[in-house]
N, C-alpha and C positions, 0 to 999 in steps of 0.2 A: 739332399733338402731341394734344394732349388728346383730340380725336375719331378720331387714328387710335387710341389706347389702346382708347380706350372700344367700337371696333370689336372688337379683337382681344379684349377679354375679353369682352363680348357671344355672337362667336361662342362662345369658350373656354366660356363657362356654360350654352349651347345644348346643344352636345356632351354637357357631363359630365350635364346634369341629364336628357336624353337617355338615355344611358348608364346613370345610375343609376336610372330609374324602368324600364328594361327589367329591370336586378337586381333589384330591386324586387317587377315582377312575379312573377318565378322563386321567390320567397323568400314569398310570401303565401300564405295558407291553398286549400287547394281547396275548401275546405265553402263557403266564402262562396259562397251565390246570388244568382243576378241579381236584381236588384229591391231587394237590402238595402240601407238606407239608407249602412250601415258601410261601404259598397263606395264611397261619394263621399266620405269625409273623408279628409283630409289633400291630399296630392296638391300639396305645394307647390313642388318639381320643375317641376310642370308648368306652374305660376302664373309661374316663372324663363321657361320656353320662350315662353308666352305673350306675357310683357312684352319680353322680348327680340325675341323676331319683330317685334311693333309697332317699339321701336325701330331695329333693323336696316331695317325697311321704310322707317322717317322718313328714317332717316341716308343710303340707298341712291336714293331717289326726289326726296329733296329736294338729291340730288348733293353733299350734306356730306360724302361717304367720296372725291368725285370730289378737294373743294376740299383735303383734308387730304393723302390721298396726292400726288395735282398740283397744288399751287396756283397753277400757271403755266399750266396748261391753259385754262381759260378764258379768259384774256389771249390765249393764241396759237390758240385755235378763234375767238375775235373777227376775229384777221388772216386767216384763213382764212375765215372768212364773207365779207370785205371783200371777197377777189380774188373768190369762188363768186358774191356779188353785183354785181361788177364783168362779168365773163363773162356773167352771165345776159342781160344785155340784148343782147351779140354773139352770143348761142347762139339766142337765137331768129330771127335771120335764117335759121337753117339748120335742117336736118332732124334736129340735136341735142335738143332738148328738144322740139316738135313734131316731126309727122308728115311735115310739108314744108315747101320754104320760106316766107316770110313773105312773098315777094314773089307766089309761086303763090296763096297764102292770099287775100292781099289782091284781085287780079287776080278770083278767082275769085270772092271776095263782092261785088265790086265790079258784077262783069258781071251776077249773079243781083239788086241791087239795082237795076240799071238796067230789064234784063227786067221785075221785079215793079212799077217804078215806069210804065213805059209798058203794062201792060196795065191797073193801077190809073185812067189818064189816059182812055184810050180805052173803060174802062168806066163813066167818070163822068158822070152824064147832068147833071149843072151845070153841068160844061164846054162854053164854046161850041167848036165845031168847028176856029176860026181858032187857040185858045188853044192846042188840042190838038196841030194841028199843028205850032204853035212849040216845046210844052214836048217832044214825039217827036223835032223835029230836032235838039233842043240836045241829048239824051240820047243819039240816033245819034251825033253829033258829039265826044260824050265817051266813048264804048265806042271809037272810034274811034281814040281820043287815046292808048289804054292801048297801041298798039304801036309807040310811038314810044317810048318808054319800055322798051321788051321788045327791042327789033331792033337789034343788035352795031353797024349802020352807023352809027346816029345817037350812039355813046358817043362822048365828048367823050373828048380826051386828057388833060384836065387833072381829069377825075373819073378815067381810067384812072390815071394817075401816083399820087393821093391813094389809092388803094387799094391800090397797088402799095406805097407808103410805108408804110402801115398795116402789110402783109401782112410788110415786112423789119422792121420794127419787132415785130411778136409773135414771129417765127422768131428775133430778137437776143434777145429777152426768155427767149423757150423754151431759148436757149444757156447764156445767162447763168444764168440761176433757178437750176440743179444745184450752181453752183460755188460753193465754203467765202467765198472773197471779196465774195459779191454780198448785200448792195449799196454802191457803192464812193460813201459820203454825202460831202459837202462839211465842212468843218468847223463851216462855219454850220448847216448841215440837223443835223447830229448833237449840237449845242449845244443845239438848239431842241428836239428829242426828249429832251433830258436836264434840261433845265428842266423840262417837261411833267413827266416821271415823277418830278421832285421834288415837285410838287403833286397828282399821280392817287392816289387814293384805292385801299385793297384790293378784292379779290372781295370782294361782298358786303357792303360799306361802304354806309349810308345813304345816297341822294341818287344812287348810281353803283352799278348790279349788275352790271358788267361794265369793269374798268377799258380804254379805247379803244386807248392809246400802249402800244407792243409794250414786252416788259417781256425775253423774250428773243433769241438770234441767230436762231432760226428765226422767232419772231414776228417780227422785224425784216423778215429778208426779204420775208414774204408783204405785210407793211405796205407795204414798199416797189414791189412786183409791183400791188398793188391801185393805187396811185397811178398807175403807169405804164399801167395795163388802163382805169382810169377818163379818163385821156387820150385814149387810143385811141378808145373809146367815145366820147366829147365830140366829138373829131374828126370820126368818121365819121358820127355823126347830125345834124351840122351840114354835111352836103353832101348834096345832093340832084342827082340825075340829070335835071338839066332841059337838055338841049340844045335848038338853034335851032329845031328841025321840033318840039319839045311847046312850047315857049316859043307858037312860033306859033298852035300850032291852040290852047291854052289863052286867051292872048290872045281870039284871036275867039271863042271860046265866052262868056268873061268880058262882053268887049263888049257880047254880042247880050244876054247877061242884064240888064246894067244898061239898056241903052238898053229894053227892054221895061219893067223896075221903073219906070223914071222916069215911066212915063204911070197907075202904078196907084196904087190907094189899100187901104184896108186892103181885105180880102175872102178870097175862095176863090182865086183867082188869084196870089194874092201868095203864100198858103200853099205853093202848089205850088213856086211861082219859088225862093220860099228855099228848100225842099226841096232841090231840084236842082244849086242855090248849093253846098251845104253837101254833097251828094256830093261834087262838083269838088273840092272845097277837099279833099276827104279823100284823095282822087288825088293832088294836091298836095304833101300832107305826108307822104304814103306814101315807103318806101324800095324803090322799085321797080327792078330793075336787070335785064339781059338775062341769061338763064339758067345761062351759065358763066362771068361776070364775077368772081364774088366765090367760085371754087373753090377758088382756092389763099389765100384768106384765111381760109374753114371751115378746110381742109387744118390750116393754121397756129393757129388754136383750137382744133382737136380734139389737133393734138400739145400744146401749151400743158397744155390740160384734163389731160393722161395725166401731165404730169411733174411738175406741182403735185399731185397724186394722190399721187406716188411718193413727192415729198419730204414729204410729210405723214407717215410714217412708221409710228412706235408711236402716234400724236396721234389717227390714225382706228381705232384698239382702243380704246384710251381713251373716243373717243366713243361708238363703241357698248357696250362695256361698262360707263361709269360714268357717261353719259349718256342714262339711258333714258327713252322717248319723248321724245325732243327735242333738243336741242343750243343752240349760240349763235348767233344771227343779227344781221346787221349791216343797220342801217339808215341810209346814209351813213356818217358818220365815228363813229358812235355803234353800241353793243354792247348785246345784249339776252339773257335767256335767254327761250328759246321749248320752254315744257314744263312740267312738274308742278315744276322748279324755280323758277318765276316765282312761283307761288300759294303753294307748297308751302317757306316758309320753313326755311332749315336752322337745325338745333338748336344748332350755336352760334354763329349770330347771333343765334335767339332768347331761350336763356338770357342772354347778353352784353347782351343789350337789357332782358331782365327785372332781371336785375341792377342796371343803370343807373337801372330804373323804381321799385326797393325803396328807393332811395337816398334822403332828405327832401331834398337839395338839387336831385333831378333830378325824378322823379316822372313825374307825367304831368297835366297841366293846373293844376301847381305843388302837386299832393297826391301822396303817397309811395304807392304800391301797398299796401302795408303795413309800417308802423312803430310807434314807440309815443313817448307825450310824458308827462311829469313830470306828475300832477295829484294837488293834495290830496285827502285822505279826506274833509275838511270837504264839498268839492265833490260827494261821490259819499254820502256821508249824507243832503245836501241833496234829493239827487236822489230819492233810497230813498224818506224819511220823507216824509208829508205836512203840509202846515202846519196843517190844524186840528187836529194835538197839542196846539198851543200854545195853543189856543182854549180847547179843555176843560178847561185848566188853572185850580183856584181862584184868585180875584183879579183884579185888572185892571193892563192894562200901565202902566207909568208915567208919569207926568204932568214937563213938565219942571218946574223951580225958577225960581223969581225972578232967579237970577243967570243964567240960559241956560245951564244944565249939566241932565244928566239920569241919574237914580240906578239903573241897573237893579234888578230884581226877580229873582224865581224866574221866572215868567211869562215876561219876558222874554230871560231868558238860556233859556229851552226853545224861545223861538222861533229863537234865533240858533243852537240847534245843528239846529234840523229845516229853517232854512232854509239852513245850512250857513255860514252866517257867522261862524265861529270858524278860529283857526291851528289847523293840524295838520301834521303831515308826511303829503311827497309819496308815492305809489307810481306805476311804471310803467302808462299803461293804452295798450292798441292802438289804432292808428287808421289810415287811409288807404282806400280804395276798396274793398279785398277783405274789412277789416274793418267797413266800412259794408254790403257787400251779404249778409254772414256774418249781422250781429248783427238783421238784417230777415228773415231764412229764419228764424233761429233766435226771434225774438220771435213773425212770424207763426204758423209753425208749433207755436209751446206755445199758444197762444193758442186753436188750433183744437183741439189735443188734450185742453187743461184742461175747453175747453165742449164741445168737440163728443165726447168717450167719455162722460161720463156722462149725455149728451141721447140718445145712440145707444143706452145698456143701460136708459133709461126707454123708449125706444120700442121696447126687443125683446122688454118685461117688461108693458106695458100698454098695452092697448086704445085707452084715451083718447090717450094721445102717440103712438101709431101715427099715428093718425089726424088728429089736430091738427097735427102738426107734419108728418106726408109730404109732405101737397101742397105747402106751402113750400119744403122741402129740395129736393124733385123739381122746384119752379118755376126755382130757379134752378142746380142743379148739374148741367145737360147744356150750360148757354151756357158759349161758349167763355172762357177768363180776360179774353183779349184786348177781348172786346166789352164788360165791365163797367171795363175799364183806364179810358176816357176820362170814363167818370161818376163813380168812384169818385176819380179825380185832379181832378174837377170840383168834385167837394164838399169833401173834403180838402185839396185843395193838391197842391204837388208836394212835399211835405218827405216824411218818412220817416212821417207818420201815415196817409197815403194809400197809400203804397206798403206798409206790415203790413195795412192792414185788407185790402187788395186780395189777400195771401196769407193772410190768416187766409182767408178766404170761400172759397181753395182747401180747404186743409188740413180745415176745419171738416166742411164738407160728405163727403169722404173719412173722417173718421173716424168721423163718425155713419153712415154705410151699412157701415164694418167693425166696430163695437162693436154695432149691431145685428144684424148676422149674426152676432158670436161670442155674443153673448147669444141669439138664438134656436134657435141649432145645438145649446146644452147638452142633454145626453144627459138624457130625463126619468127615468130611472133613478138616475141621481147625486143628484136633486131629491128623491125619493120618501125614498134613503134616509138626505137629511139632516133632510128630518122628520120620520122613524121615530125619529131617534137626538136628538130636541128641538131642533133647529136653530131660533133665529129667524129672520125674513126679513132681518134685516141681515148675520146671518152666514151665512144661504145666499148675500145677493149674492155676500158678501166671501170667502167658502172654496170655495164649487162656481162661481158662475157667471161673477163677473170671472175666475179661474184658465183657466174652459172660453173663455172671451174674448179672453185675451191674444195666442193665436198670430193670430188676425184682427185684433187693434187693431195689433198690432207690424208685420205685412207691411201694416196701413194708411197707418202711418207711413213704411214705404219707399217706398210708392207716393208719399205725400203730399211727400216729402222732394224729388223728382225732378218734382212738378208745381211745387212752389214756386220752385224753381230756373228751370224755364223760363218760369214767371211774373213772375218778378222781373226777371231781365231784358228780357221785352218793356215791363215796366214803366216801366224804366229808359232805356228806349229813348225812350218817349213823352215823360219828364219825369224830369229827375235832372240833378244837377249831382257827383255822386258814385256810386261804383258800378262793380260789373265790365260792367255793363250799359250804362252812359253812355260808359266807356272804349272798349268793340266801337264803341258806334255814333260817337262822333268817329272813331276808326281807320278805320272803312268810308267815310266820307265822306271823306278824305286819303289812301286806301287803303296804309294801313299796316300790311301783309298780315301783319307779325311780331308786333305786338301784336294783331290778330286773333284767330293762332293762341294768345299766350301768356292772351288772355279765357279760349279755351275749354279749353287747358290746366286753368286754375285755378278755372273751374266744375265741370271734370271730376275735379281732385284736391278739392275741396272737397264735392264731392257725394259721391264714393269715403270721405272722412271721414267724416260722416255715417253712410251705409250701414254702413261698419266697426263703428260706433258702435255701432249699434242690433243687428246682428249679434250682438255683445258681452252685448248686455243681454237679446237673444231667446236663447243658450249661456246665460247665468246665470238668465236669470227664470224659462225653461219647459225645463230641461234633458231634462223626461221626452216633449217633442215624440217623434211620430213610434214610442214605443215602447209605447205604450197596446195 
């Protein structure tokens, strides 16, 4: 219901935004020339169109629209898939799926194999003439054995009766299948299905993609037909056209092979005779019949296939329109999604699972994705303030009295404050996988900005700094972060220090390059103007060089954010017990596609949040950009 509402609302939003955009174009001033940056501002309605297009594509190709508007369609397609799977083995016997009869194809293939084997034996210089003669004689007798399977005269009445009986059953199924009262289940069979339905999970539930038991009258009809077709197929393939003439010839060939093998040790001759025996066995197990024997069976299969296609009704249209690039397939009694719906989880399932993972009682690996915990202010103060503040205070720490007590003094009270050993009220503090990843990126990025920007400006303004630091920076900057990850994690361990340091390395080099490019790109005329007005070096850096470098620096921050997120996930893949990368790595091992898409969505949203924040900072700090 919710997905259906979202679908209609999204379509309405797209249509409304497009109409609004066309109306706005007519009202715009005609003097806004091409290339003017003002033409690219605004356009929230196109943001709506783009976002809605992504959402509709996700809803459509994940088959969530089909699930919303036709919730039983997957179950009914499952029953249809069972029928198609049962029919497929029988269809392969005839020129329905293939171009020719299976018997024809087998005979043609084995005759070629026999001739190829004879040629190979004749041209092999390592074989004795006596062995060649034996092998060729067996192969020619094998070729002469095939007509005993294809000659109508040798077909047994028992075999013909089984074929006739199966044909009658197929015709009866074709006649009964379209009837409203089909199938006529016994009370025991109905109770068995009803009991199974009580335990059956819904479409998309974890652990079961498509519910296999029929949930509708149409599904029950196909379910029963599939069971009957399986029975017919099993009986047919248990049957062999082994008439007395064939058995006589086959026995003679196998006896000759056995007699020859009894006197052999390992060698080339043994390999040849084993290959010949396999060839004879293939013909033995093949379903080879006289040319016209299965014509009635073929006609009954074609007739039923036509009827079952008609009985699908609007289900075929639903399958074509709402199950793009795939459908529901059956494998035995189970069904699964074959197409984008398999690897592209439905938004309804994804957000439901995400909501569960947000709860502290569920989470992922006992840790919520994002929650809060109440933490005393004393713990925060103890984390922020360094302990050496107490050490530099005048006086000494107290010594215990003779009665075994300790009287606190000023120095010990300061120590209690800086270590957090005091009572204070509690405040909510974020926690969870998302918060851990966010904090690591924020710390690594902040350290890179704080240390990289001053060094980059220094290198852009000073010959010594550029020459001294440039080789160091350029030596490690081109190396992919993943190459550094094993070494950094080995040195700093798998806790947060190693991951933050790795992110610092990524952002540090980017900020140096950005700040240096900004400083060296400052217009000389502006610097000369500042000198002529009596500005000091610090004033020139603060009022001229730094503002001119800001566009490059802020652009570098946007680049560094993306690099930090990619590096963090890789680092959490390699070593970690919390974080978005850790969640994705575990989900990958257990093929939890919904969880994988959740991590991708979260990373994208957090990256977008960082980027939007930096955009706002750019608009506030350098509003003059592009207007000079």
